[in-house]
All heavy atoms as TSV, in Angstrom:
chain	resi	resn	atom	element	x	y	z
A	1	MET	N	N	-98.384	84.908	-299.439
A	1	MET	CA	C	-98.611	86.024	-300.315
A	1	MET	C	C	-99.311	85.494	-301.554
A	1	MET	O	O	-98.865	84.543	-302.160
A	1	MET	CB	C	-97.270	86.672	-300.671
A	1	MET	CG	C	-97.374	87.716	-301.714
A	1	MET	SD	S	-95.847	88.416	-302.369
A	1	MET	CE	C	-94.822	88.685	-301.003
A	2	SER	N	N	-100.397	86.142	-301.901
A	2	SER	CA	C	-101.085	85.694	-303.100
A	2	SER	C	C	-100.296	86.138	-304.330
A	2	SER	O	O	-99.566	87.126	-304.314
A	2	SER	CB	C	-102.502	86.265	-303.140
A	2	SER	OG	O	-102.484	87.633	-303.455
A	3	ALA	N	N	-100.460	85.391	-305.365
A	3	ALA	CA	C	-99.713	85.683	-306.596
A	3	ALA	C	C	-100.080	87.052	-307.154
A	3	ALA	O	O	-99.213	87.778	-307.639
A	3	ALA	CB	C	-99.979	84.594	-307.630
A	4	SER	N	N	-101.352	87.422	-307.070
A	4	SER	CA	C	-101.763	88.719	-307.616
A	4	SER	C	C	-101.147	89.872	-306.827
A	4	SER	O	O	-100.746	90.882	-307.411
A	4	SER	CB	C	-103.284	88.844	-307.657
A	4	SER	OG	O	-103.826	88.831	-306.349
A	5	ASP	N	N	-101.064	89.738	-305.499
A	5	ASP	CA	C	-100.422	90.776	-304.691
A	5	ASP	C	C	-98.945	90.886	-305.029
A	5	ASP	O	O	-98.394	91.987	-305.126
A	5	ASP	CB	C	-100.569	90.488	-303.192
A	5	ASP	CG	C	-101.978	90.724	-302.683
A	5	ASP	OD1	O	-102.734	91.472	-303.333
A	5	ASP	OD2	O	-102.312	90.162	-301.637
A	6	LYS	N	N	-98.305	89.751	-305.206
A	6	LYS	CA	C	-96.885	89.732	-305.536
A	6	LYS	C	C	-96.645	90.431	-306.873
A	6	LYS	O	O	-95.715	91.235	-307.015
A	6	LYS	CB	C	-96.394	88.286	-305.592
A	6	LYS	CG	C	-94.913	88.126	-305.717
A	6	LYS	CD	C	-94.524	86.658	-305.619
A	6	LYS	CE	C	-93.033	86.484	-305.589
A	6	LYS	NZ	N	-92.644	85.084	-305.460
A	7	ILE	N	N	-97.501	90.165	-307.839
A	7	ILE	CA	C	-97.377	90.784	-309.161
A	7	ILE	C	C	-97.615	92.291	-309.073
A	7	ILE	O	O	-96.850	93.076	-309.644
A	7	ILE	CB	C	-98.349	90.127	-310.165
A	7	ILE	CG1	C	-97.893	88.693	-310.452
A	7	ILE	CG2	C	-98.433	90.932	-311.458
A	7	ILE	CD1	C	-98.901	87.861	-311.202
A	8	LYS	N	N	-98.652	92.699	-308.346
A	8	LYS	CA	C	-98.953	94.124	-308.206
A	8	LYS	C	C	-97.785	94.871	-307.572
A	8	LYS	O	O	-97.425	95.964	-308.007
A	8	LYS	CB	C	-100.202	94.328	-307.352
A	8	LYS	CG	C	-101.492	93.983	-308.045
A	8	LYS	CD	C	-102.654	94.189	-307.105
A	8	LYS	CE	C	-103.939	93.642	-307.670
A	8	LYS	NZ	N	-105.048	93.759	-306.725
A	9	ASN	N	N	-97.203	94.285	-306.532
A	9	ASN	CA	C	-96.083	94.928	-305.851
A	9	ASN	C	C	-94.864	95.032	-306.761
A	9	ASN	O	O	-94.164	96.038	-306.772
A	9	ASN	CB	C	-95.726	94.180	-304.575
A	9	ASN	CG	C	-96.846	94.206	-303.551
A	9	ASN	OD1	O	-97.706	95.071	-303.584
A	9	ASN	ND2	N	-96.843	93.251	-302.649
A	10	LYS	N	N	-94.615	93.994	-307.537
A	10	LYS	CA	C	-93.476	94.000	-308.453
A	10	LYS	C	C	-93.701	95.019	-309.572
A	10	LYS	O	O	-92.770	95.715	-309.979
A	10	LYS	CB	C	-93.260	92.594	-309.028
A	10	LYS	CG	C	-91.936	92.427	-309.690
A	10	LYS	CD	C	-90.806	92.620	-308.688
A	10	LYS	CE	C	-89.469	92.322	-309.286
A	10	LYS	NZ	N	-88.375	92.644	-308.383
A	11	VAL	N	N	-94.940	95.130	-310.059
A	11	VAL	CA	C	-95.263	96.110	-311.097
A	11	VAL	C	C	-95.041	97.524	-310.561
A	11	VAL	O	O	-94.488	98.378	-311.255
A	11	VAL	CB	C	-96.715	95.929	-311.600
A	11	VAL	CG1	C	-97.182	97.130	-312.407
A	11	VAL	CG2	C	-96.833	94.656	-312.416
A	12	GLU	N	N	-95.454	97.758	-309.320
A	12	GLU	CA	C	-95.253	99.079	-308.715
A	12	GLU	C	C	-93.756	99.394	-308.591
A	12	GLU	O	O	-93.320	100.499	-308.904
A	12	GLU	CB	C	-95.910	99.135	-307.340
A	12	GLU	CG	C	-95.818	100.495	-306.697
A	12	GLU	CD	C	-96.666	100.616	-305.445
A	12	GLU	OE1	O	-96.997	99.587	-304.824
A	12	GLU	OE2	O	-96.985	101.757	-305.095
A	13	GLU	N	N	-92.986	98.414	-308.168
A	13	GLU	CA	C	-91.544	98.595	-308.031
A	13	GLU	C	C	-90.894	98.863	-309.396
A	13	GLU	O	O	-90.079	99.777	-309.549
A	13	GLU	CB	C	-90.933	97.355	-307.388
A	13	GLU	CG	C	-89.490	97.500	-307.017
A	13	GLU	CD	C	-88.943	96.274	-306.300
A	13	GLU	OE1	O	-89.731	95.404	-305.879
A	13	GLU	OE2	O	-87.723	96.193	-306.182
A	14	THR	N	N	-91.263	98.080	-310.398
A	14	THR	CA	C	-90.713	98.247	-311.739
A	14	THR	C	C	-91.134	99.579	-312.351
A	14	THR	O	O	-90.323	100.265	-312.989
A	14	THR	CB	C	-91.161	97.084	-312.647
A	14	THR	OG1	O	-90.735	95.861	-312.043
A	14	THR	CG2	C	-90.559	97.199	-314.028
A	15	GLY	N	N	-92.382	99.951	-312.133
A	15	GLY	CA	C	-92.856	101.247	-312.619
A	15	GLY	C	C	-92.069	102.386	-311.999
A	15	GLY	O	O	-91.765	103.385	-312.665
A	16	GLY	N	N	-91.720	102.229	-310.739
A	16	GLY	CA	C	-90.901	103.232	-310.069
A	16	GLY	C	C	-89.527	103.347	-310.694
A	16	GLY	O	O	-88.993	104.453	-310.850
A	17	LYS	N	N	-88.957	102.208	-311.065
A	17	LYS	CA	C	-87.640	102.225	-311.718
A	17	LYS	C	C	-87.717	102.952	-313.060
A	17	LYS	O	O	-86.830	103.731	-313.405
A	17	LYS	CB	C	-87.122	100.801	-311.922
A	17	LYS	CG	C	-86.693	100.127	-310.647
A	17	LYS	CD	C	-86.201	98.715	-310.883
A	17	LYS	CE	C	-85.871	98.048	-309.561
A	17	LYS	NZ	N	-85.395	96.684	-309.735
A	18	LEU	N	N	-88.782	102.686	-313.802
A	18	LEU	CA	C	-88.960	103.349	-315.103
A	18	LEU	C	C	-89.167	104.851	-314.926
A	18	LEU	O	O	-88.611	105.659	-315.674
A	18	LEU	CB	C	-90.144	102.738	-315.848
A	18	LEU	CG	C	-89.976	101.293	-316.311
A	18	LEU	CD1	C	-91.283	100.756	-316.876
A	18	LEU	CD2	C	-88.870	101.197	-317.331
A	19	LYS	N	N	-89.969	105.208	-313.925
A	19	LYS	CA	C	-90.238	106.617	-313.665
A	19	LYS	C	C	-88.959	107.336	-313.233
A	19	LYS	O	O	-88.696	108.462	-313.656
A	19	LYS	CB	C	-91.300	106.734	-312.570
A	19	LYS	CG	C	-91.947	108.089	-312.479
A	19	LYS	CD	C	-92.987	108.144	-311.378
A	19	LYS	CE	C	-94.248	107.433	-311.760
A	19	LYS	NZ	N	-95.322	107.620	-310.768
A	20	GLU	N	N	-88.164	106.669	-312.412
A	20	GLU	CA	C	-86.893	107.256	-311.985
A	20	GLU	C	C	-85.962	107.471	-313.185
A	20	GLU	O	O	-85.340	108.528	-313.328
A	20	GLU	CB	C	-86.202	106.361	-310.957
A	20	GLU	CG	C	-84.893	106.937	-310.461
A	20	GLU	CD	C	-84.162	106.037	-309.488
A	20	GLU	OE1	O	-84.582	104.880	-309.266
A	20	GLU	OE2	O	-83.150	106.502	-308.941
A	21	ALA	N	N	-85.883	106.485	-314.064
A	21	ALA	CA	C	-85.036	106.594	-315.249
A	21	ALA	C	C	-85.518	107.721	-316.167
A	21	ALA	O	O	-84.711	108.480	-316.712
A	21	ALA	CB	C	-85.011	105.272	-316.007
A	22	ALA	N	N	-86.830	107.831	-316.322
A	22	ALA	CA	C	-87.380	108.901	-317.156
A	22	ALA	C	C	-87.069	110.270	-316.548
A	22	ALA	O	O	-86.733	111.213	-317.266
A	22	ALA	CB	C	-88.889	108.724	-317.320
A	23	GLY	N	N	-87.163	110.366	-315.240
A	23	GLY	CA	C	-86.842	111.611	-314.557
A	23	GLY	C	C	-85.381	111.990	-314.730
A	23	GLY	O	O	-85.053	113.164	-314.937
A	24	LYS	N	N	-84.510	110.989	-314.653
A	24	LYS	CA	C	-83.080	111.244	-314.866
A	24	LYS	C	C	-82.827	111.708	-316.293
A	24	LYS	O	O	-82.061	112.641	-316.529
A	24	LYS	CB	C	-82.260	109.976	-314.613
A	24	LYS	CG	C	-81.926	109.727	-313.181
A	24	LYS	CD	C	-81.011	108.509	-313.066
A	24	LYS	CE	C	-80.653	108.217	-311.638
A	24	LYS	NZ	N	-79.799	107.030	-311.524
A	25	ALA	N	N	-83.459	111.051	-317.250
A	25	ALA	CA	C	-83.243	111.353	-318.662
A	25	ALA	C	C	-83.731	112.755	-319.027
A	25	ALA	O	O	-83.129	113.420	-319.863
A	25	ALA	CB	C	-83.938	110.318	-319.537
A	26	THR	N	N	-84.816	113.185	-318.404
A	26	THR	CA	C	-85.382	114.487	-318.740
A	26	THR	C	C	-84.937	115.587	-317.785
A	26	THR	O	O	-85.283	116.753	-317.988
A	26	THR	CB	C	-86.928	114.431	-318.729
A	26	THR	OG1	O	-87.367	114.073	-317.410
A	26	THR	CG2	C	-87.455	113.451	-319.749
A	27	GLY	N	N	-84.196	115.229	-316.752
A	27	GLY	CA	C	-83.758	116.223	-315.773
A	27	GLY	C	C	-84.852	116.636	-314.816
A	27	GLY	O	O	-84.760	117.670	-314.161
A	28	ASP	N	N	-85.897	115.821	-314.713
A	28	ASP	CA	C	-87.039	116.111	-313.836
A	28	ASP	C	C	-86.791	115.459	-312.475
A	28	ASP	O	O	-87.048	114.269	-312.274
A	28	ASP	CB	C	-88.320	115.577	-314.477
A	28	ASP	CG	C	-89.577	115.974	-313.732
A	28	ASP	OD1	O	-89.497	116.382	-312.554
A	28	ASP	OD2	O	-90.659	115.861	-314.336
A	29	ASP	N	N	-86.292	116.255	-311.531
A	29	ASP	CA	C	-85.968	115.712	-310.207
A	29	ASP	C	C	-87.199	115.242	-309.454
A	29	ASP	O	O	-87.136	114.288	-308.683
A	29	ASP	CB	C	-85.228	116.761	-309.374
A	29	ASP	CG	C	-83.826	117.021	-309.896
A	29	ASP	OD1	O	-83.252	116.127	-310.553
A	29	ASP	OD2	O	-83.308	118.126	-309.658
A	30	GLU	N	N	-88.331	115.898	-309.681
A	30	GLU	CA	C	-89.569	115.502	-309.001
A	30	GLU	C	C	-90.012	114.110	-309.465
A	30	GLU	O	O	-90.397	113.274	-308.653
A	30	GLU	CB	C	-90.666	116.527	-309.282
A	30	GLU	CG	C	-91.922	116.300	-308.475
A	30	GLU	CD	C	-92.953	117.409	-308.695
A	30	GLU	OE1	O	-92.551	118.576	-308.897
A	30	GLU	OE2	O	-94.151	117.089	-308.661
A	31	MET	N	N	-89.953	113.859	-310.760
A	31	MET	CA	C	-90.335	112.552	-311.296
A	31	MET	C	C	-89.359	111.478	-310.797
A	31	MET	O	O	-89.774	110.376	-310.445
A	31	MET	CB	C	-90.358	112.550	-312.815
A	31	MET	CG	C	-90.780	111.207	-313.415
A	31	MET	SD	S	-90.708	111.167	-315.213
A	31	MET	CE	C	-92.170	112.104	-315.618
A	32	ARG	N	N	-88.084	111.813	-310.757
A	32	ARG	CA	C	-87.084	110.855	-310.285
A	32	ARG	C	C	-87.345	110.486	-308.826
A	32	ARG	O	O	-87.322	109.317	-308.457
A	32	ARG	CB	C	-85.687	111.445	-310.439
A	32	ARG	CG	C	-84.601	110.441	-310.156
A	32	ARG	CD	C	-83.263	111.017	-310.406
A	32	ARG	NE	N	-83.089	112.170	-309.518
A	32	ARG	CZ	C	-81.935	112.703	-309.224
A	32	ARG	NH1	N	-80.842	112.244	-309.761
A	32	ARG	NH2	N	-81.856	113.729	-308.415
A	33	ALA	N	N	-87.654	111.486	-307.992
A	33	ALA	CA	C	-87.940	111.238	-306.580
A	33	ALA	C	C	-89.217	110.404	-306.424
A	33	ALA	O	O	-89.288	109.513	-305.574
A	33	ALA	CB	C	-88.074	112.551	-305.832
A	34	GLU	N	N	-90.207	110.686	-307.252
A	34	GLU	CA	C	-91.462	109.923	-307.204
A	34	GLU	C	C	-91.215	108.467	-307.584
A	34	GLU	O	O	-91.777	107.551	-306.983
A	34	GLU	CB	C	-92.485	110.550	-308.145
A	34	GLU	CG	C	-93.881	110.008	-307.983
A	34	GLU	CD	C	-94.880	110.751	-308.860
A	34	GLU	OE1	O	-94.806	111.988	-308.961
A	34	GLU	OE2	O	-95.745	110.066	-309.451
A	35	GLY	N	N	-90.353	108.243	-308.554
A	35	GLY	CA	C	-89.999	106.887	-308.953
A	35	GLY	C	C	-89.302	106.141	-307.829
A	35	GLY	O	O	-89.584	104.968	-307.576
A	36	GLN	N	N	-88.416	106.819	-307.126
A	36	GLN	CA	C	-87.725	106.203	-305.993
A	36	GLN	C	C	-88.723	105.861	-304.888
A	36	GLN	O	O	-88.630	104.806	-304.265
A	36	GLN	CB	C	-86.634	107.129	-305.460
A	36	GLN	CG	C	-85.456	107.266	-306.393
A	36	GLN	CD	C	-84.474	108.325	-305.951
A	36	GLN	OE1	O	-84.801	109.226	-305.194
A	36	GLN	NE2	N	-83.252	108.220	-306.443
A	37	LYS	N	N	-89.694	106.754	-304.669
A	37	LYS	CA	C	-90.727	106.514	-303.659
A	37	LYS	C	C	-91.563	105.288	-304.023
A	37	LYS	O	O	-91.863	104.449	-303.172
A	37	LYS	CB	C	-91.618	107.748	-303.523
A	37	LYS	CG	C	-92.687	107.623	-302.458
A	37	LYS	CD	C	-93.582	108.842	-302.433
A	37	LYS	CE	C	-94.548	108.726	-303.584
A	37	LYS	NZ	N	-95.621	109.698	-303.597
A	38	ASP	N	N	-91.935	105.186	-305.297
A	38	ASP	CA	C	-92.729	104.039	-305.751
A	38	ASP	C	C	-91.958	102.724	-305.568
A	38	ASP	O	O	-92.540	101.714	-305.169
A	38	ASP	CB	C	-93.126	104.192	-307.215
A	38	ASP	CG	C	-94.164	105.284	-307.433
A	38	ASP	OD1	O	-94.743	105.785	-306.441
A	38	ASP	OD2	O	-94.389	105.661	-308.606
A	39	GLN	N	N	-90.667	102.755	-305.846
A	39	GLN	CA	C	-89.845	101.555	-305.660
A	39	GLN	C	C	-89.828	101.140	-304.195
A	39	GLN	O	O	-89.985	99.960	-303.870
A	39	GLN	CB	C	-88.412	101.815	-306.112
A	39	GLN	CG	C	-88.238	101.916	-307.594
A	39	GLN	CD	C	-86.801	102.234	-307.941
A	39	GLN	OE1	O	-85.917	101.448	-307.645
A	39	GLN	NE2	N	-86.570	103.380	-308.547
A	40	THR	N	N	-89.641	102.108	-303.333
A	40	THR	CA	C	-89.584	101.835	-301.897
A	40	THR	C	C	-90.915	101.290	-301.401
A	40	THR	O	O	-90.952	100.330	-300.631
A	40	THR	CB	C	-89.216	103.113	-301.124
A	40	THR	OG1	O	-87.960	103.589	-301.598
A	40	THR	CG2	C	-89.129	102.856	-299.641
A	41	LYS	N	N	-92.001	101.881	-301.873
A	41	LYS	CA	C	-93.330	101.438	-301.461
A	41	LYS	C	C	-93.594	100.000	-301.915
A	41	LYS	O	O	-94.097	99.185	-301.148
A	41	LYS	CB	C	-94.384	102.393	-302.030
A	41	LYS	CG	C	-95.740	102.228	-301.421
A	41	LYS	CD	C	-96.697	103.382	-301.701
A	41	LYS	CE	C	-96.773	103.832	-303.116
A	41	LYS	NZ	N	-97.911	104.736	-303.388
A	42	GLY	N	N	-93.232	99.684	-303.159
A	42	GLY	CA	C	-93.415	98.324	-303.671
A	42	GLY	C	C	-92.588	97.315	-302.903
A	42	GLY	O	O	-93.062	96.230	-302.558
A	43	SER	N	N	-91.356	97.678	-302.577
A	43	SER	CA	C	-90.485	96.782	-301.811
A	43	SER	C	C	-91.019	96.564	-300.404
A	43	SER	O	O	-90.987	95.447	-299.875
A	43	SER	CB	C	-89.068	97.356	-301.727
A	43	SER	OG	O	-88.481	97.416	-302.989
A	44	ALA	N	N	-91.519	97.634	-299.785
A	44	ALA	CA	C	-92.064	97.525	-298.429
A	44	ALA	C	C	-93.301	96.629	-298.404
A	44	ALA	O	O	-93.481	95.823	-297.482
A	44	ALA	CB	C	-92.405	98.907	-297.886
A	45	LYS	N	N	-94.136	96.763	-299.425
A	45	LYS	CA	C	-95.329	95.917	-299.492
A	45	LYS	C	C	-94.942	94.446	-299.639
A	45	LYS	O	O	-95.549	93.572	-299.018
A	45	LYS	CB	C	-96.218	96.333	-300.661
A	45	LYS	CG	C	-96.972	97.619	-300.419
A	45	LYS	CD	C	-97.812	97.965	-301.631
A	45	LYS	CE	C	-98.560	99.252	-301.478
A	45	LYS	NZ	N	-99.355	99.570	-302.680
A	46	GLN	N	N	-93.932	94.184	-300.456
A	46	GLN	CA	C	-93.476	92.802	-300.629
A	46	GLN	C	C	-92.950	92.248	-299.314
A	46	GLN	O	O	-93.228	91.108	-298.958
A	46	GLN	CB	C	-92.387	92.728	-301.699
A	46	GLN	CG	C	-92.906	92.862	-303.092
A	46	GLN	CD	C	-91.807	92.705	-304.133
A	46	GLN	OE1	O	-90.699	92.283	-303.838
A	46	GLN	NE2	N	-92.115	93.053	-305.362
A	47	ALA	N	N	-92.198	93.052	-298.581
A	47	ALA	CA	C	-91.662	92.613	-297.296
A	47	ALA	C	C	-92.799	92.328	-296.321
A	47	ALA	O	O	-92.756	91.336	-295.581
A	47	ALA	CB	C	-90.725	93.666	-296.723
A	48	GLY	N	N	-93.815	93.178	-296.314
A	48	GLY	CA	C	-94.961	92.976	-295.434
A	48	GLY	C	C	-95.705	91.685	-295.761
A	48	GLY	O	O	-96.125	90.953	-294.856
A	49	GLU	N	N	-95.851	91.397	-297.032
A	49	GLU	CA	C	-96.527	90.160	-297.435
A	49	GLU	C	C	-95.710	88.935	-297.027
A	49	GLU	O	O	-96.276	87.921	-296.616
A	49	GLU	CB	C	-96.768	90.150	-298.948
A	49	GLU	CG	C	-97.797	91.146	-299.424
A	49	GLU	CD	C	-99.198	90.862	-298.923
A	49	GLU	OE1	O	-99.555	89.669	-298.765
A	49	GLU	OE2	O	-99.932	91.822	-298.686
A	50	LYS	N	N	-94.401	89.036	-297.104
A	50	LYS	CA	C	-93.548	87.917	-296.697
A	50	LYS	C	C	-93.667	87.649	-295.198
A	50	LYS	O	O	-93.702	86.499	-294.760
A	50	LYS	CB	C	-92.084	88.174	-297.081
A	50	LYS	CG	C	-91.853	88.085	-298.565
A	50	LYS	CD	C	-90.416	88.373	-298.934
A	50	LYS	CE	C	-90.238	88.339	-300.445
A	50	LYS	NZ	N	-88.861	88.647	-300.843
A	51	VAL	N	N	-93.773	88.718	-294.416
A	51	VAL	CA	C	-93.950	88.561	-292.974
A	51	VAL	C	C	-95.280	87.870	-292.692
A	51	VAL	O	O	-95.358	86.990	-291.840
A	51	VAL	CB	C	-93.873	89.938	-292.254
A	51	VAL	CG1	C	-94.321	89.818	-290.821
A	51	VAL	CG2	C	-92.452	90.488	-292.337
A	52	LYS	N	N	-96.326	88.273	-293.404
A	52	LYS	CA	C	-97.627	87.630	-293.236
A	52	LYS	C	C	-97.540	86.132	-293.519
A	52	LYS	O	O	-98.133	85.317	-292.821
A	52	LYS	CB	C	-98.671	88.248	-294.171
A	52	LYS	CG	C	-99.152	89.596	-293.767
A	52	LYS	CD	C	-100.230	90.041	-294.768
A	52	LYS	CE	C	-100.523	91.479	-294.708
A	52	LYS	NZ	N	-101.496	91.883	-295.743
A	53	ASP	N	N	-96.826	85.788	-294.580
A	53	ASP	CA	C	-96.671	84.380	-294.956
A	53	ASP	C	C	-95.977	83.577	-293.870
A	53	ASP	O	O	-96.315	82.419	-293.638
A	53	ASP	CB	C	-95.882	84.240	-296.268
A	53	ASP	CG	C	-96.707	84.661	-297.477
A	53	ASP	OD1	O	-97.943	84.782	-297.364
A	53	ASP	OD2	O	-96.089	84.864	-298.543
A	54	VAL	N	N	-95.017	84.181	-293.193
A	54	VAL	CA	C	-94.282	83.481	-292.138
A	54	VAL	C	C	-95.220	83.101	-291.001
A	54	VAL	O	O	-95.097	82.029	-290.426
A	54	VAL	CB	C	-93.117	84.361	-291.608
A	54	VAL	CG1	C	-92.532	83.797	-290.340
A	54	VAL	CG2	C	-92.037	84.510	-292.680
A	55	PHE	N	N	-96.189	83.959	-290.700
A	55	PHE	CA	C	-97.076	83.708	-289.574
A	55	PHE	C	C	-98.328	82.926	-289.932
A	55	PHE	O	O	-99.188	82.705	-289.092
A	55	PHE	CB	C	-97.449	85.036	-288.905
A	55	PHE	CG	C	-96.306	85.640	-288.148
A	55	PHE	CD1	C	-95.600	86.719	-288.675
A	55	PHE	CD2	C	-95.908	85.124	-286.938
A	55	PHE	CE1	C	-94.531	87.264	-287.989
A	55	PHE	CE2	C	-94.845	85.658	-286.240
A	55	PHE	CZ	C	-94.153	86.727	-286.763
A	56	LYS	N	N	-98.435	82.487	-291.172
A	56	LYS	CA	C	-99.586	81.660	-291.566
A	56	LYS	C	C	-99.412	80.245	-291.127
A	56	LYS	O	O	-98.413	79.692	-290.957
A	56	LYS	CB	C	-99.793	81.713	-293.081
A	56	LYS	CG	C	-100.467	82.975	-293.511
A	56	LYS	CD	C	-100.771	82.890	-294.990
A	56	LYS	CE	C	-101.444	84.180	-295.439
A	56	LYS	NZ	N	-101.750	84.173	-296.831
């Protein structure tokens, strides 16, 4: 996994956590759900990159 990909995925995951927290704080369920989706997407990308690394 390249360092830049790892950073991008972590930023996406962290951004999702922030978005989820903001949604909770404001009572915006749509924003909270979007934040959870972003976290899941970032985690999935990281897992995919780790699998690629195993087969290199």
